[in-house]
C-alpha positions in Angstrom: -14.4 -4.8 -38.1 -16.4 -4.7 -41.3 -19.7 -2.7 -41.5 -22.0 -4.5 -43.9 -25.0 -2.3 -43.8 -26.4 0.8 -42.0 -29.9 2.1 -41.9 -30.4 5.7 -40.7 -33.7 7.1 -39.7 -34.6 10.7 -38.7 -30.9 11.5 -38.0 -29.9 15.1 -38.4 -31.0 16.2 -41.9 -32.1 12.7 -42.9 -35.9 12.2 -42.6 -37.4 8.8 -42.9 -35.1 5.8 -43.5 -31.9 5.7 -45.6 -29.9 2.4 -46.0 -26.4 1.9 -47.3 -25.1 -1.6 -48.2 -21.3 -1.4 -47.9 -20.9 -4.9 -49.2 -21.9 -3.6 -52.6 -19.7 -0.4 -52.3 -15.9 -0.8 -52.6 -13.2 1.6 -53.8 -13.5 5.4 -54.1 -16.9 6.8 -53.6 -17.6 10.3 -54.8 -19.8 12.1 -52.3 -20.9 15.4 -53.6 -23.5 18.0 -52.8 -23.9 21.6 -51.6 -22.6 22.9 -48.3 -24.9 21.9 -45.5 -26.6 19.1 -47.5 -25.5 16.4 -45.0 -22.4 14.8 -46.7 -20.7 14.0 -43.4 -23.9 12.7 -41.8 -23.1 9.1 -42.9 -19.8 9.2 -41.0 -21.6 10.7 -38.0 -24.3 8.1 -38.1 -21.6 5.3 -38.2 -20.0 6.8 -35.1 -23.3 7.2 -33.3 -24.3 3.6 -34.2 -21.1 2.2 -32.9 -20.5 4.3 -29.8 -23.8 6.1 -29.0 -22.4 9.6 -29.4 -20.7 12.0 -31.8 -17.8 14.1 -30.5 -18.8 17.7 -29.8 -22.5 17.1 -30.4 -25.4 16.6 -27.9 -27.3 13.5 -28.7 -30.6 15.4 -28.6 -29.4 17.5 -31.6 -28.8 14.3 -33.6 -32.6 13.9 -33.9 -34.0 15.4 -37.0 -35.7 18.6 -36.3 -39.3 18.2 -35.1 -38.9 14.4 -34.8 -39.5 12.5 -31.6 -36.4 10.2 -31.9 -33.8 9.0 -34.3 -32.5 5.5 -35.0 -29.4 3.9 -36.4 -29.4 0.2 -37.3 -26.1 -1.5 -38.2 -25.0 -5.0 -39.3 -21.3 -5.7 -38.9 -18.8 -8.4 -38.2 -16.1 -8.3 -35.6 -13.9 -10.9 -34.0 -15.7 -13.5 -36.2 -19.1 -12.6 -34.8 -22.2 -11.2 -36.6 -23.4 -8.2 -34.6 -26.7 -6.3 -35.0 -27.1 -2.9 -33.3 -30.2 -0.8 -33.0 -29.6 2.5 -31.3 -32.0 5.4 -30.4 -31.6 8.4 -28.2 -34.6 7.5 -26.0 -35.3 3.8 -26.7 -33.4 0.9 -25.2 -30.2 -0.2 -26.9 -30.6 -3.5 -28.7 -27.6 -5.7 -29.5 -27.7 -9.2 -31.0 -24.6 -11.4 -31.4 -24.9 -14.3 -33.9 -28.7 -13.8 -33.8 -29.0 -13.9 -29.9 -29.8 -10.9 -27.8 -26.9 -9.6 -25.7 -27.8 -9.7 -22.0 -26.8 -6.6 -20.1 -28.3 -4.5 -17.3 -28.3 -1.1 -19.0 -27.1 0.9 -22.0 -23.8 1.7 -20.3 -23.0 -1.9 -19.6 -24.0 -3.0 -23.1 -21.7 -0.4 -24.6 -18.9 -1.5 -22.3 -19.3 -5.1 -23.6 -19.4 -3.9 -27.2 -16.2 -1.9 -26.9 -14.2 -4.2 -24.6 -15.3 -7.6 -25.8 -16.8 -7.4 -29.3 -15.1 -4.6 -31.2 -11.7 -5.5 -32.6 -10.7 -1.9 -33.2 -10.3 0.7 -30.4 -12.8 3.5 -30.4 -10.1 6.1 -30.7 -8.8 4.6 -34.0 -12.3 4.7 -35.6 -13.2 8.2 -34.3 -9.9 9.7 -35.5 -9.7 7.8 -38.8 -13.3 7.5 -39.9 -13.5 11.2 -40.9 -10.3 12.8 -42.0 -10.4 16.5 -42.7 -7.8 18.6 -44.6 -7.8 21.1 -41.8 -6.4 18.5 -39.4 -3.4 17.9 -41.7 -2.5 21.4 -42.6 1.3 22.0 -42.8 2.4 18.8 -41.0 6.0 19.4 -42.0 6.0 22.7 -40.0 4.6 21.5 -36.7 6.2 22.5 -33.5 6.8 20.0 -30.6 3.4 20.5 -29.1 1.6 20.3 -32.4 3.6 17.2 -33.3 2.6 15.5 -30.1 -1.0 16.5 -30.6 -1.0 15.2 -34.1 0.6 11.8 -33.2 -1.9 11.6 -30.3 -4.9 12.2 -32.5 -3.9 10.4 -35.7 -1.9 7.4 -34.5 -4.0 6.9 -31.4 -1.1 8.0 -29.1 -3.6 10.2 -27.2 -4.3 7.0 -25.3 -0.7 7.1 -24.1 -0.9 10.8 -23.4 -4.2 10.4 -21.4 -2.7 7.4 -19.6 0.4 9.4 -18.9 -1.7 12.3 -17.6 -3.4 9.8 -15.3 0.1 8.5 -14.3 1.2 12.1 -13.5 -1.9 12.6 -11.4 -1.3 9.3 -9.6 2.4 10.3 -9.2 1.4 13.7 -7.8 -1.0 12.0 -5.4 1.6 9.5 -4.4 4.2 12.2 -4.0 1.9 14.2 -1.9 1.1 11.2 0.2 4.8 10.4 0.4 5.5 14.0 1.6 2.8 13.7 4.1 4.0 10.3 5.3 7.6 11.5 5.4 6.6 14.4 7.6 4.8 11.9 9.9 7.8 9.6 9.8 10.3 12.3 10.7 8.0 13.7 13.4 7.4 10.2 14.9 11.2 9.6 14.8 11.8 12.9 16.5 9.2 12.1 19.1 10.9 8.7 19.8 14.2 10.5 20.2 12.7 13.0 22.6 11.1 10.2 24.6 14.3 8.4 24.8 16.1 11.5 25.9 13.5 12.2 28.6 13.7 8.5 29.7 17.5 8.7 29.9 17.3 12.0 31.8 14.9 10.7 34.4 16.8 7.4 34.7 20.0 9.4 35.2 18.2 11.5 37.9 17.1 8.3 39.7 20.6 6.9 39.4 22.1 10.0 40.8 19.8 9.8 43.8 21.2 6.5 44.9 24.5 4.7 44.4 23.2 1.3 43.7 26.6 -0.3 43.7 27.5 1.2 47.0 24.2 0.1 48.5 24.7 -3.4 47.3 28.2 -3.5 48.7 27.0 -2.0 52.1 24.2 -4.6 52.2 26.7 -7.4 51.5 29.0 -6.1 54.3 26.0 -5.9 56.7 25.0 -9.4 55.9 28.6 -10.6 56.5 28.6 -8.7 59.8 25.3 -10.3 60.7 26.7 -13.7 59.9 29.7 -13.1 62.0 27.6 -11.9 64.9 25.4 -15.0 64.5 28.5 -17.2 64.6 29.7 -15.4 67.7 26.4 -15.9 69.4 26.5 -19.6 68.5 30.0 -19.8 69.9 29.1 -18.1 73.2 26.0 -20.2 73.6 28.0 -23.3 73.0 30.7 -22.1 75.4 28.0 -21.3 78.0 26.4 -24.6 77.6 29.6 -26.4 77.9 30.4 -24.6 81.2 27.0 -25.1 82.6 27.0 -28.7 81.5 30.3 -29.2 83.4 28.8 -27.6 86.5 25.6 -29.6 86.2 27.7 -32.8 86.0 29.6 -31.7 89.2 26.2 -30.9 90.9 24.9 -34.3 89.8 28.0 -36.0 91.4 27.4 -34.0 94.6 23.8 -35.0 94.6 24.8 -38.6 94.4 27.1 -38.1 97.4 24.3 -36.2 99.2 21.9 -39.1 98.6 24.6 -41.5 99.9 25.2 -39.4 103.0 21.5 -39.0 103.6 21.0 -42.7 103.3 23.9 -43.7 105.5 23.0 -40.9 108.0 19.4 -42.1 108.1 20.7 -45.6 108.7 22.9 -44.5 111.5 20.0 -42.5 112.9 17.8 -45.6 112.9 20.5 -47.6 114.7 20.9 -44.8 117.2 17.2 -44.5 117.8 17.0 -48.3 118.2 19.9 -48.6 120.7 19.6 -45.3 122.6 17.3 -46.9 125.3 20.3 -49.1 126.3 18.3 -52.4 125.7 18.5 -54.6 122.6 15.0 -54.8 121.1 15.7 -58.3 119.9 17.1 -60.1 123.0 16.4 -57.5 125.7 20.0 -57.5 126.9 21.7 -54.3 127.9 23.7 -52.6 125.0 27.2 -51.2 125.2 26.9 -47.4 125.4 30.0 -47.1 123.3 28.1 -48.6 120.4 25.3 -46.1 120.9 27.7 -43.2 120.8 29.4 -44.6 117.8 26.1 -44.6 115.8 25.2 -41.2 117.2 28.6 -39.8 116.1 28.3 -41.4 112.7 24.8 -39.9 112.3 26.1 -36.5 113.1 29.0 -36.9 110.7 26.7 -37.9 107.8 24.5 -35.0 108.6 27.5 -32.7 108.5 28.7 -34.2 105.3 25.2 -33.7 103.7 25.2 -30.1 104.7 28.7 -29.5 103.4 27.7 -31.2 100.1 24.5 -29.2 99.9 26.5 -25.9 100.4 28.9 -27.1 97.7 26.0 -27.9 95.4 24.4 -24.5 96.0 27.6 -22.8 95.4 28.0 -24.7 92.1 24.4 -23.9 91.2 25.0 -20.2 91.9 28.2 -20.4 89.9 26.2 -21.9 86.9 23.7 -19.0 87.2 26.5 -16.6 87.2 28.0 -18.2 84.2 24.7 -18.2 82.3 24.1 -14.6 83.3 27.6 -13.6 82.1 26.7 -14.8 78.6 23.3 -13.2 78.5 24.5 -9.6 77.9 27.1 -10.4 75.2 24.5 -12.5 73.4 21.9 -9.8 73.8 24.3 -7.2 72.6 25.1 -9.3 69.6 21.4 -9.9 68.9 20.8 -6.2 69.2 23.5 -5.6 66.7 21.9 -8.2 64.4 18.6 -6.4 64.7 20.3 -3.1 63.9 21.9 -4.7 60.9 18.5 -6.1 59.8 17.0 -2.6 60.1 19.9 -1.2 58.0 19.4 -3.9 55.4 15.7 -3.3 55.4 16.4 0.4 54.8 18.8 -0.4 52.0 16.2 -2.8 50.5 13.6 -0.1 50.8 15.8 2.4 49.0 16.7 -0.1 46.3 13.1 -1.1 45.9 12.1 2.6 45.5 15.0 3.0 43.0 13.9 -0.1 41.1 10.3 0.9 41.1 11.2 4.3 39.8 13.3 2.8 37.1 10.5 0.3 36.3 7.9 3.1 36.2 10.1 5.2 33.9 10.8 2.2 31.7 7.2 1.1 31.6 5.7 4.6 31.0 8.3 5.6 28.4 8.7 2.1 27.1 5.0 1.8 26.2 5.0 5.2 24.5 8.2 4.5 22.6 6.8 1.1 21.6 3.7 2.7 20.3 5.7 5.3 18.3 8.0 2.6 17.0 5.0 0.6 15.8 3.7 3.8 14.1 7.2 4.5 12.7 7.4 0.9 11.3 3.9 1.2 9.8 4.7 4.6 8.3 8.0 3.2 6.9 6.1 0.3 5.4 3.6 2.7 3.8 6.5 4.9 2.5 8.2 1.8 1.0 5.0 0.8 -0.6 4.5 4.3 -2.0 8.1 4.5 -3.2 7.6 1.3 -5.0 4.4 2.6 -6.5 6.0 5.8 -7.5 8.8 3.8 -9.1 6.2 1.7 -10.9 4.4 4.9 -12.0 7.7 6.3 -13.3 8.3 3.2 -15.3 4.7 3.3 -16.6 5.2 7.0 -17.5 8.4 6.1 -19.3 6.5 3.3 -21.0 3.7 5.7 -22.2 5.8 8.7 -23.0 8.7 7.0 -24.7 8.9 3.2 -24.9 5.5 2.5 -26.5 5.4 5.7 -28.5 8.9 5.3 -29.8 8.4 1.6 -30.4 5.3 2.2 -32.5 6.8 5.1 -34.3 10.0 3.1 -35.0 7.6 0.6 -36.7 5.5 3.2 -38.5 8.0 5.9 -39.5 10.0 3.9 -42.1 6.8 2.9 -43.9 5.4 6.5 -43.6 8.6 8.0 -44.9 8.6 5.5 -47.8 5.0 6.3 -48.7 5.5 10.0 -48.5 8.5 9.8 -50.7 6.5 7.7 -53.2 3.9 10.4 -53.4 6.5 13.2 -53.7 8.1 11.4 -56.5 4.8 10.9 -58.2 4.2 14.7 -57.9 7.6 15.3 -59.6 9.1 17.2 -56.6 12.8 17.4 -56.1 13.0 17.2 -52.3 13.0 14.5 -49.7 11.1 14.3 -46.4 11.9 12.1 -43.5 10.3 11.9 -40.1 12.5 11.1 -37.1 11.6 9.2 -33.9 10.0 12.4 -32.4 7.8 12.6 -35.6 9.6 15.8 -36.6 9.9 16.4 -40.4 13.3 16.9 -42.0 13.3 18.3 -45.5 16.3 17.8 -47.8 17.2 19.4 -51.1 20.3 19.5 -53.4 20.4 15.7 -54.0 19.1 15.3 -50.4 22.3 16.6 -48.8 21.1 19.9 -47.5 18.3 20.3 -44.9 16.0 23.3 -45.1 13.0 24.4 -43.2 9.4 24.2 -44.3 9.3 28.0 -44.7 12.0 27.9 -47.3 9.7 26.0 -49.7 7.6 27.8 -52.3 3.8 27.9 -51.8 3.3 25.2 -54.4 6.0 23.0 -52.8 4.4 23.5 -49.4 1.0 22.4 -50.8 2.3 19.3 -52.6 4.4 18.4 -49.5 1.4 18.6 -47.2 -0.6 16.4 -49.6 2.2 13.9 -49.9 2.5 13.7 -46.1 -1.3 13.4 -45.7 -1.5 10.5 -48.2 1.6 8.9 -46.9 0.2 8.8 -43.5 -3.3 7.9 -44.6 -1.9 5.0 -46.7 -0.3 3.5 -43.6 -3.4 4.2 -41.4 -5.7 2.5 -43.9 -3.3 -0.4 -44.3 -2.9 -1.0 -40.6 -6.5 -0.6 -39.5 -9.0 -3.4 -40.2 -11.9 -1.0 -40.9 -13.8 -0.7 -44.2 -15.3 2.8 -44.3 -13.4 6.1 -44.5 -14.5 9.6 -45.2 -12.0 12.1 -46.7 -13.5 15.5 -46.2 -12.2 18.3 -48.5 -8.6 16.9 -48.7 -8.4 18.3 -52.3 -9.6 21.8 -51.5 -7.7 24.7 -53.3 -5.9 22.2 -55.6 -5.5 22.5 -59.3 -7.3 19.9 -61.5 -4.1 18.1 -62.6 -2.7 17.8 -59.1 -6.2 16.7 -57.8 -6.4 14.1 -60.6 -2.9 12.8 -59.8 -3.8 12.5 -56.1 -7.1 10.7 -56.9 -5.2 8.3 -59.2 -2.7 7.6 -56.4 -5.4 7.2 -53.9 -7.2 4.7 -56.1 -4.0 2.9 -56.9 -2.6 2.6 -53.4 -5.4 2.7 -50.9 -8.9 1.8 -52.2 -8.8 -1.9 -52.6 -11.6 -3.5 -50.6 -12.2 -0.3 -48.6 -15.0 2.0 -49.1 -13.5 5.5 -49.2 -15.9 8.4 -49.4 -14.2 11.5 -51.0 -15.9 14.8 -50.3 -14.9 17.8 -52.4 -16.8 20.9 -53.6 -14.6 21.3 -56.6 -15.3 19.2 -59.7 -13.7 15.7 -59.7 -13.3 13.3 -62.6 -15.8 10.5 -62.3 -13.3 8.0 -63.9 -11.5 7.7 -60.6 -14.5 6.6 -58.7 -16.2 3.2 -58.4 -19.4 4.8 -57.1 -21.0 8.2 -57.0 -23.4 9.4 -54.4 -25.1 12.9 -54.7 -26.7 14.6 -51.7 -29.3 17.2 -52.2 -31.6 19.1 -49.9 -35.3 18.8 -50.7 -38.5 20.1 -49.2 -40.3 17.4 -47.4 -43.2 17.1 -45.1 -42.4 15.2 -41.9 -44.9 13.9 -39.4 -44.2 15.0 -35.9 -45.3 12.2 -33.5 -45.3 14.6 -30.5 -47.6 17.2 -32.0 -49.2 14.7 -34.4 -48.9 17.3 -37.2 -47.1 17.3 -40.6 -44.4 20.0 -40.8 -42.3 21.2 -43.8 -38.6 20.4 -43.4 -35.3 20.5 -45.5 -34.3 16.9 -45.8 -31.1 15.3 -47.2 -31.7 13.1 -50.3 -29.0 10.6 -51.2 -28.9 9.4 -54.8 -26.5 6.7 -55.9 -25.7 7.5 -59.5 -23.6 4.4 -60.2 
């Protein structure tokens, strides 16, 4: 990102318009002026123009006293695009990209597009590197673990990792809380399933104890077998009875044939007897021999007697058949009664078995549905737990990434260059010690031909000061080299420094870091102009400002920037 030009209007102590063309300002820029004259206002205006706020300050207080609004206009290039920004506290934000207005619904959305799509440097890098104060770099070699972490967060932009890791911790805490909650639900559901299974088994056992199903089935099978045997016996008796009655019926039929024959012949003899008993032949009228009449009469009586005898025999056989049939009725009835009793017993067994099966079915159904519901709940809870465990694992990996992998990876890249730069400045300052930062960004100080390590407190006051400056410039050199940004402000880095050391540091700064950057150097002590490519003086002057709200002119103390060369 390269800022070409900025126009500041009614911003803090600046009244009216003030424009800086950074394309015409490269190298070290001496920015001098009394305390409170507005030397850091340029840096604050840049931050406001880019991001719409200045850390620690309310936007309303950025407006010059007694003015209605302030305005910052910027022309810059980023990601190969020409960008124009016009920002006020109360007016709409205007952004043009390559001469065309940027379409967005509101200020917030416009700012989001700027930072995510158009700026090629993260906000954190600009905010932390645009204005660098000596107070933020004091005794970097003596930092404790917490201070080291805070420093690396602020200066190297690792705060993004820390903030992300804090969010990771929050998410992990939330996930762990949810996991604890789900685990309790899972265990409770599992216990409920076990209780239901126990109750189901208990009730099933009670039902089983109430009826020996195997014994009932065996008894039923025995009864069925008895019933079959009785049925077979009935069939045998019925067949035997039928056979006997059929034999008698056949005999009766034979007797009936004989009776019919006797009746026919007897009737014939009777007819002959009736015909000849008058003693005269009906045909010729001649007298008939009485012996012939008696013969027919005797034959008729004999046939009648035979018929009666046969009839008695027939009746006797018929009675015998009835007796035979009757003799089978009782045994068959007894067997049928036994079969009915068997059927009743089977029905009772079936009823008991059905009650048993219904009870088992009801138990299985009632508990089965409940158990199935709990098992579904258990499965769903387990799936959620698995998901959360995976997420916790991912958050752990992400936490490891933010706390170590990325931080160590970047430090492994930066530290060798920083150590080299620090040692370069130490050597230039003719100091006889060596400083190296390790992977945790902890400083190690070596003396006695760099073989003995000592603590920061073992250094003299002068050594401490030169060491701090060497570290500041070593770090700053690498920051400037690695950040594609063209405007920096070094605020009071050379405070409390003797002239020779200050001149040495300015010389080194000009030699190693200026280049095509615009580096504003603010210091209240006198600095040799020979080290600066440009000089800007800031003064406070009495000025009358027109208040648009009250429509009156008011006296104010205004910053006046004068570019000397």
